[in-house]
Gaussian input, Z-matrix of N, CA and C with variables (Angstrom, degrees):
# hf/3-21g

backbone

0 1
 N
 C     1     B1
 C     2     B2     1     A1
 N     3     B3     2     A2     1     D1
 C     4     B4     3     A3     2     D2
 C     5     B5     4     A4     3     D3
 N     6     B6     5     A5     4     D4
 C     7     B7     6     A6     5     D5
 C     8     B8     7     A7     6     D6
 N     9     B9     8     A8     7     D7
 C    10    B10     9     A9     8     D8
 C    11    B11    10    A10     9     D9
 N    12    B12    11    A11    10    D10
 C    13    B13    12    A12    11    D11
 C    14    B14    13    A13    12    D12
 N    15    B15    14    A14    13    D13
 C    16    B16    15    A15    14    D14
 C    17    B17    16    A16    15    D15
 N    18    B18    17    A17    16    D16
 C    19    B19    18    A18    17    D17
 C    20    B20    19    A19    18    D18
 N    21    B21    20    A20    19    D19
 C    22    B22    21    A21    20    D20
 C    23    B23    22    A22    21    D21
 N    24    B24    23    A23    22    D22
 C    25    B25    24    A24    23    D23
 C    26    B26    25    A25    24    D24
 N    27    B27    26    A26    25    D25
 C    28    B28    27    A27    26    D26
 C    29    B29    28    A28    27    D27
 N    30    B30    29    A29    28    D28
 C    31    B31    30    A30    29    D29
 C    32    B32    31    A31    30    D30
 N    33    B33    32    A32    31    D31
 C    34    B34    33    A33    32    D32
 C    35    B35    34    A34    33    D33
 N    36    B36    35    A35    34    D34
 C    37    B37    36    A36    35    D35
 C    38    B38    37    A37    36    D36
 N    39    B39    38    A38    37    D37
 C    40    B40    39    A39    38    D38
 C    41    B41    40    A40    39    D39
 N    42    B42    41    A41    40    D40
 C    43    B43    42    A42    41    D41
 C    44    B44    43    A43    42    D42
 N    45    B45    44    A44    43    D43
 C    46    B46    45    A45    44    D44
 C    47    B47    46    A46    45    D45
 N    48    B48    47    A47    46    D46
 C    49    B49    48    A48    47    D47
 C    50    B50    49    A49    48    D48
 N    51    B51    50    A50    49    D49
 C    52    B52    51    A51    50    D50
 C    53    B53    52    A52    51    D51
 N    54    B54    53    A53    52    D52
 C    55    B55    54    A54    53    D53
 C    56    B56    55    A55    54    D54
 N    57    B57    56    A56    55    D55
 C    58    B58    57    A57    56    D56
 C    59    B59    58    A58    57    D57
 N    60    B60    59    A59    58    D58
 C    61    B61    60    A60    59    D59
 C    62    B62    61    A61    60    D60
 N    63    B63    62    A62    61    D61
 C    64    B64    63    A63    62    D62
 C    65    B65    64    A64    63    D63
 N    66    B66    65    A65    64    D64
 C    67    B67    66    A66    65    D65
 C    68    B68    67    A67    66    D66
 N    69    B69    68    A68    67    D67
 C    70    B70    69    A69    68    D68
 C    71    B71    70    A70    69    D69
 N    72    B72    71    A71    70    D70
 C    73    B73    72    A72    71    D71
 C    74    B74    73    A73    72    D72
 N    75    B75    74    A74    73    D73
 C    76    B76    75    A75    74    D74
 C    77    B77    76    A76    75    D75
 N    78    B78    77    A77    76    D76
 C    79    B79    78    A78    77    D77
 C    80    B80    79    A79    78    D78
 N    81    B81    80    A80    79    D79
 C    82    B82    81    A81    80    D80
 C    83    B83    82    A82    81    D81
 N    84    B84    83    A83    82    D82
 C    85    B85    84    A84    83    D83
 C    86    B86    85    A85    84    D84
 N    87    B87    86    A86    85    D85
 C    88    B88    87    A87    86    D86
 C    89    B89    88    A88    87    D87
 N    90    B90    89    A89    88    D88
 C    91    B91    90    A90    89    D89
 C    92    B92    91    A91    90    D90
 N    93    B93    92    A92    91    D91
 C    94    B94    93    A93    92    D92
 C    95    B95    94    A94    93    D93
 N    96    B96    95    A95    94    D94
 C    97    B97    96    A96    95    D95
 C    98    B98    97    A97    96    D96
 N    99    B99    98    A98    97    D97
 C   100   B100    99    A99    98    D98
 C   101   B101   100   A100    99    D99
 N   102   B102   101   A101   100   D100
 C   103   B103   102   A102   101   D101
 C   104   B104   103   A103   102   D102
 N   105   B105   104   A104   103   D103
 C   106   B106   105   A105   104   D104
 C   107   B107   106   A106   105   D105
 N   108   B108   107   A107   106   D106
 C   109   B109   108   A108   107   D107
 C   110   B110   109   A109   108   D108
 N   111   B111   110   A110   109   D109
 C   112   B112   111   A111   110   D110
 C   113   B113   112   A112   111   D111
 N   114   B114   113   A113   112   D112
 C   115   B115   114   A114   113   D113
 C   116   B116   115   A115   114   D114
 N   117   B117   116   A116   115   D115
 C   118   B118   117   A117   116   D116
 C   119   B119   118   A118   117   D117
 N   120   B120   119   A119   118   D118
 C   121   B121   120   A120   119   D119
 C   122   B122   121   A121   120   D120
 N   123   B123   122   A122   121   D121
 C   124   B124   123   A123   122   D122
 C   125   B125   124   A124   123   D123
 N   126   B126   125   A125   124   D124
 C   127   B127   126   A126   125   D125
 C   128   B128   127   A127   126   D126
 N   129   B129   128   A128   127   D127
 C   130   B130   129   A129   128   D128
 C   131   B131   130   A130   129   D129
 N   132   B132   131   A131   130   D130
 C   133   B133   132   A132   131   D131
 C   134   B134   133   A133   132   D132
 N   135   B135   134   A134   133   D133
 C   136   B136   135   A135   134   D134
 C   137   B137   136   A136   135   D135
 N   138   B138   137   A137   136   D136
 C   139   B139   138   A138   137   D137
 C   140   B140   139   A139   138   D138
 N   141   B141   140   A140   139   D139
 C   142   B142   141   A141   140   D140
 C   143   B143   142   A142   141   D141
 N   144   B144   143   A143   142   D142
 C   145   B145   144   A144   143   D143
 C   146   B146   145   A145   144   D144
 N   147   B147   146   A146   145   D145
 C   148   B148   147   A147   146   D146
 C   149   B149   148   A148   147   D147
 N   150   B150   149   A149   148   D148
 C   151   B151   150   A150   149   D149
 C   152   B152   151   A151   150   D150
 N   153   B153   152   A152   151   D151
 C   154   B154   153   A153   152   D152
 C   155   B155   154   A154   153   D153
 N   156   B156   155   A155   154   D154
 C   157   B157   156   A156   155   D155
 C   158   B158   157   A157   156   D156
 N   159   B159   158   A158   157   D157
 C   160   B160   159   A159   158   D158
 C   161   B161   160   A160   159   D159
 N   162   B162   161   A161   160   D160
 C   163   B163   162   A162   161   D161
 C   164   B164   163   A163   162   D162
 N   165   B165   164   A164   163   D163
 C   166   B166   165   A165   164   D164
 C   167   B167   166   A166   165   D165
 N   168   B168   167   A167   166   D166
 C   169   B169   168   A168   167   D167
 C   170   B170   169   A169   168   D168
 N   171   B171   170   A170   169   D169
 C   172   B172   171   A171   170   D170
 C   173   B173   172   A172   171   D171
 N   174   B174   173   A173   172   D172
 C   175   B175   174   A174   173   D173
 C   176   B176   175   A175   174   D174
 N   177   B177   176   A176   175   D175
 C   178   B178   177   A177   176   D176
 C   179   B179   178   A178   177   D177
 N   180   B180   179   A179   178   D178
 C   181   B181   180   A180   179   D179
 C   182   B182   181   A181   180   D180
 N   183   B183   182   A182   181   D181
 C   184   B184   183   A183   182   D182
 C   185   B185   184   A184   183   D183
 N   186   B186   185   A185   184   D184
 C   187   B187   186   A186   185   D185
 C   188   B188   187   A187   186   D186
 N   189   B189   188   A188   187   D187
 C   190   B190   189   A189   188   D188
 C   191   B191   190   A190   189   D189
 N   192   B192   191   A191   190   D190
 C   193   B193   192   A192   191   D191
 C   194   B194   193   A193   192   D192
 N   195   B195   194   A194   193   D193
 C   196   B196   195   A195   194   D194
 C   197   B197   196   A196   195   D195

   B1=1.5335
   B2=1.4873
   B3=1.3037
   B4=1.4519
   B5=1.5425
   B6=1.3194
   B7=1.4428
   B8=1.5242
   B9=1.2402
   B10=1.4982
   B11=1.5081
   B12=1.3278
   B13=1.4045
   B14=1.5902
   B15=1.2714
   B16=1.3382
   B17=1.5572
   B18=1.2892
   B19=1.3904
   B20=1.5547
   B21=1.3681
   B22=1.4664
   B23=1.5627
   B24=1.3000
   B25=1.4340
   B26=1.5680
   B27=1.2733
   B28=1.5970
   B29=1.4753
   B30=1.2894
   B31=1.4799
   B32=1.5113
   B33=1.3214
   B34=1.4335
   B35=1.5087
   B36=1.2889
   B37=1.3789
   B38=1.5736
   B39=1.4620
   B40=1.3545
   B41=1.5648
   B42=1.3991
   B43=1.4982
   B44=1.6239
   B45=1.2864
   B46=1.4687
   B47=1.5040
   B48=1.2084
   B49=1.5349
   B50=1.5395
   B51=1.2882
   B52=1.3799
   B53=1.4520
   B54=1.2974
   B55=1.3882
   B56=1.5095
   B57=1.3472
   B58=1.5003
   B59=1.5235
   B60=1.2924
   B61=1.4206
   B62=1.5408
   B63=1.3079
   B64=1.5432
   B65=1.5035
   B66=1.3571
   B67=1.4342
   B68=1.4556
   B69=1.3427
   B70=1.4460
   B71=1.4755
   B72=1.3905
   B73=1.4101
   B74=1.5487
   B75=1.4343
   B76=1.4614
   B77=1.4771
   B78=1.2832
   B79=1.4742
   B80=1.5380
   B81=1.2392
   B82=1.4584
   B83=1.6105
   B84=1.2458
   B85=1.4897
   B86=1.5649
   B87=1.3063
   B88=1.4437
   B89=1.4749
   B90=1.2824
   B91=1.4579
   B92=1.5163
   B93=1.2724
   B94=1.4632
   B95=1.6121
   B96=1.3012
   B97=1.4069
   B98=1.5594
   B99=1.3200
   B100=1.4558
   B101=1.4598
   B102=1.2904
   B103=1.5027
   B104=1.5582
   B105=1.3273
   B106=1.5280
   B107=1.3853
   B108=1.3733
   B109=1.4481
   B110=1.5610
   B111=1.4355
   B112=1.3939
   B113=1.6002
   B114=1.2327
   B115=1.4393
   B116=1.5613
   B117=1.2285
   B118=1.5720
   B119=1.4672
   B120=1.3340
   B121=1.5917
   B122=1.3677
   B123=1.4121
   B124=1.5004
   B125=1.5388
   B126=1.3417
   B127=1.5341
   B128=1.6066
   B129=1.3578
   B130=1.4636
   B131=1.4906
   B132=1.3386
   B133=1.4578
   B134=1.4817
   B135=1.3621
   B136=1.4044
   B137=1.6469
   B138=1.3162
   B139=1.5170
   B140=1.3780
   B141=1.2974
   B142=1.3946
   B143=1.4272
   B144=1.4392
   B145=1.4729
   B146=1.5345
   B147=1.2731
   B148=1.4953
   B149=1.6163
   B150=1.3024
   B151=1.4862
   B152=1.5872
   B153=1.3089
   B154=1.4619
   B155=1.5554
   B156=1.4117
   B157=1.4861
   B158=1.5428
   B159=1.2946
   B160=1.4821
   B161=1.4851
   B162=1.3951
   B163=1.4897
   B164=1.4158
   B165=1.3762
   B166=1.4744
   B167=1.5840
   B168=1.2194
   B169=1.5143
   B170=1.4820
   B171=1.2699
   B172=1.4651
   B173=1.5016
   B174=1.3706
   B175=1.4912
   B176=1.5361
   B177=1.4184
   B178=1.4125
   B179=1.4862
   B180=1.4007
   B181=1.3496
   B182=1.5050
   B183=1.3880
   B184=1.4875
   B185=1.5327
   B186=1.3471
   B187=1.4745
   B188=1.5237
   B189=1.3262
   B190=1.5317
   B191=1.5990
   B192=1.3215
   B193=1.6553
   B194=1.5290
   B195=1.3435
   B196=1.5157
   B197=1.5529
   A1=106.44
   A2=112.91
   A3=118.06
   A4=121.61
   A5=111.78
   A6=114.51
   A7=113.39
   A8=116.78
   A9=117.96
   A10=108.88
   A11=121.23
   A12=123.30
   A13=106.70
   A14=119.25
   A15=126.41
   A16=111.91
   A17=117.74
   A18=123.22
   A19=111.87
   A20=109.98
   A21=124.36
   A22=116.10
   A23=111.05
   A24=118.57
   A25=111.34
   A26=113.03
   A27=114.56
   A28=106.18
   A29=122.84
   A30=120.04
   A31=111.10
   A32=122.22
   A33=126.47
   A34=108.61
   A35=124.25
   A36=132.40
   A37=112.93
   A38=116.37
   A39=119.35
   A40=108.94
   A41=115.04
   A42=121.04
   A43=110.41
   A44=112.60
   A45=116.38
   A46=115.32
   A47=123.73
   A48=134.17
   A49=103.00
   A50=122.27
   A51=132.51
   A52=120.27
   A53=124.37
   A54=128.53
   A55=112.25
   A56=119.24
   A57=123.63
   A58=109.32
   A59=113.87
   A60=121.52
   A61=111.54
   A62=112.60
   A63=122.87
   A64=105.04
   A65=121.92
   A66=129.22
   A67=110.87
   A68=115.98
   A69=120.08
   A70=107.39
   A71=120.23
   A72=119.23
   A73=117.44
   A74=115.89
   A75=122.07
   A76=106.79
   A77=125.80
   A78=126.58
   A79=103.63
   A80=116.01
   A81=120.68
   A82=113.27
   A83=112.56
   A84=117.13
   A85=109.06
   A86=117.69
   A87=125.66
   A88=110.28
   A89=122.30
   A90=127.38
   A91=108.45
   A92=123.13
   A93=129.87
   A94=101.03
   A95=120.11
   A96=117.56
   A97=112.57
   A98=118.11
   A99=119.71
   A100=112.35
   A101=116.73
   A102=119.83
   A103=112.91
   A104=117.18
   A105=119.62
   A106=114.23
   A107=121.36
   A108=122.07
   A109=110.95
   A110=116.44
   A111=118.21
   A112=108.88
   A113=118.11
   A114=122.66
   A115=111.79
   A116=120.43
   A117=121.13
   A118=104.70
   A119=109.37
   A120=116.24
   A121=110.29
   A122=117.27
   A123=125.33
   A124=113.09
   A125=113.02
   A126=116.35
   A127=109.54
   A128=109.17
   A129=115.77
   A130=105.38
   A131=114.10
   A132=121.94
   A133=106.94
   A134=111.00
   A135=127.07
   A136=101.82
   A137=117.77
   A138=119.32
   A139=112.68
   A140=125.26
   A141=133.44
   A142=107.58
   A143=118.77
   A144=123.42
   A145=107.90
   A146=120.33
   A147=127.37
   A148=105.06
   A149=113.01
   A150=117.24
   A151=112.38
   A152=117.20
   A153=118.39
   A154=100.89
   A155=113.78
   A156=123.90
   A157=108.43
   A158=115.10
   A159=123.08
   A160=110.56
   A161=113.58
   A162=123.78
   A163=114.36
   A164=124.14
   A165=124.06
   A166=108.24
   A167=112.33
   A168=122.93
   A169=109.35
   A170=117.56
   A171=122.43
   A172=104.20
   A173=113.10
   A174=126.09
   A175=103.37
   A176=116.73
   A177=122.01
   A178=112.54
   A179=112.29
   A180=117.74
   A181=105.03
   A182=116.28
   A183=122.84
   A184=108.39
   A185=109.29
   A186=120.25
   A187=116.69
   A188=110.58
   A189=116.94
   A190=111.27
   A191=111.74
   A192=111.01
   A193=114.39
   A194=113.49
   A195=116.04
   A196=113.97
   D1=177.03
   D2=174.98
   D3=-69.64
   D4=-37.41
   D5=176.24
   D6=-65.63
   D7=-44.30
   D8=-179.69
   D9=-65.15
   D10=-26.07
   D11=177.16
   D12=-66.98
   D13=-43.87
   D14=179.00
   D15=-63.93
   D16=-40.82
   D17=175.40
   D18=-55.35
   D19=-52.55
   D20=174.88
   D21=-47.50
   D22=-44.96
   D23=176.79
   D24=-72.51
   D25=-46.96
   D26=178.80
   D27=-60.16
   D28=-54.05
   D29=-170.79
   D30=-73.36
   D31=-44.15
   D32=-165.99
   D33=-89.13
   D34=-55.55
   D35=-174.71
   D36=-75.91
   D37=-42.68
   D38=-174.22
   D39=-102.83
   D40=-4.54
   D41=176.42
   D42=56.82
   D43=37.19
   D44=173.34
   D45=-78.79
   D46=139.47
   D47=-175.73
   D48=-74.96
   D49=-48.57
   D50=-171.75
   D51=-133.12
   D52=143.75
   D53=169.98
   D54=-118.00
   D55=131.66
   D56=-177.20
   D57=-121.14
   D58=153.09
   D59=169.82
   D60=-135.84
   D61=134.12
   D62=178.31
   D63=-90.02
   D64=118.90
   D65=-173.49
   D66=-135.34
   D67=126.37
   D68=179.36
   D69=-69.90
   D70=141.85
   D71=-178.10
   D72=-56.12
   D73=-32.85
   D74=-176.09
   D75=-77.08
   D76=-8.18
   D77=-172.41
   D78=-89.06
   D79=73.78
   D80=-176.83
   D81=-63.64
   D82=-37.29
   D83=-178.60
   D84=-57.56
   D85=-51.68
   D86=-178.02
   D87=-67.29
   D88=-37.33
   D89=176.00
   D90=-63.72
   D91=-36.80
   D92=-172.89
   D93=-76.09
   D94=-45.52
   D95=178.34
   D96=-63.46
   D97=-43.84
   D98=176.72
   D99=-59.02
   D100=-43.08
   D101=180.00
   D102=-67.43
   D103=-41.18
   D104=167.64
   D105=-55.39
   D106=-35.61
   D107=-176.26
   D108=-82.40
   D109=-1.59
   D110=173.53
   D111=99.56
   D112=5.66
   D113=177.58
   D114=-76.72
   D115=145.86
   D116=179.30
   D117=-134.32
   D118=159.77
   D119=176.58
   D120=-70.12
   D121=123.96
   D122=-178.56
   D123=-113.11
   D124=-3.55
   D125=-175.90
   D126=168.71
   D127=-176.02
   D128=178.38
   D129=-150.99
   D130=162.31
   D131=177.43
   D132=-162.15
   D133=166.21
   D134=-179.03
   D135=-103.19
   D136=122.39
   D137=171.56
   D138=-115.93
   D139=144.87
   D140=175.41
   D141=-86.45
   D142=109.18
   D143=178.94
   D144=-117.17
   D145=110.64
   D146=177.01
   D147=55.15
   D148=46.94
   D149=171.23
   D150=80.90
   D151=1.91
   D152=-177.41
   D153=-118.82
   D154=138.92
   D155=177.87
   D156=-85.71
   D157=114.58
   D158=-176.34
   D159=-119.40
   D160=127.88
   D161=172.50
   D162=-61.91
   D163=129.09
   D164=174.04
   D165=-131.01
   D166=147.67
   D167=170.38
   D168=-91.82
   D169=142.13
   D170=-179.97
   D171=-109.94
   D172=114.35
   D173=177.49
   D174=-93.52
   D175=141.49
   D176=174.87
   D177=-143.70
   D178=156.95
   D179=174.59
   D180=-145.37
   D181=133.97
   D182=178.37
   D183=-87.11
   D184=151.79
   D185=174.00
   D186=-40.88
   D187=-49.43
   D188=-176.08
   D189=-76.44
   D190=-9.22
   D191=-177.62
   D192=-95.55
   D193=-9.80
   D194=-173.53
   D195=-57.27

């Protein structure tokens, strides 16, 4: 799938050690995709989006976990 392809590019072509994704907690579809791809919640933060502070979860996967 598309996400696995991006992981391959990040880890193999760009030699990244980790890939992260900021996902709003209410975005259950994106959270499910991230979790199916092996990503796990690694943190959280508040991001200013169009002048509004919005809570985000940080999903991450390490190169050796893909």
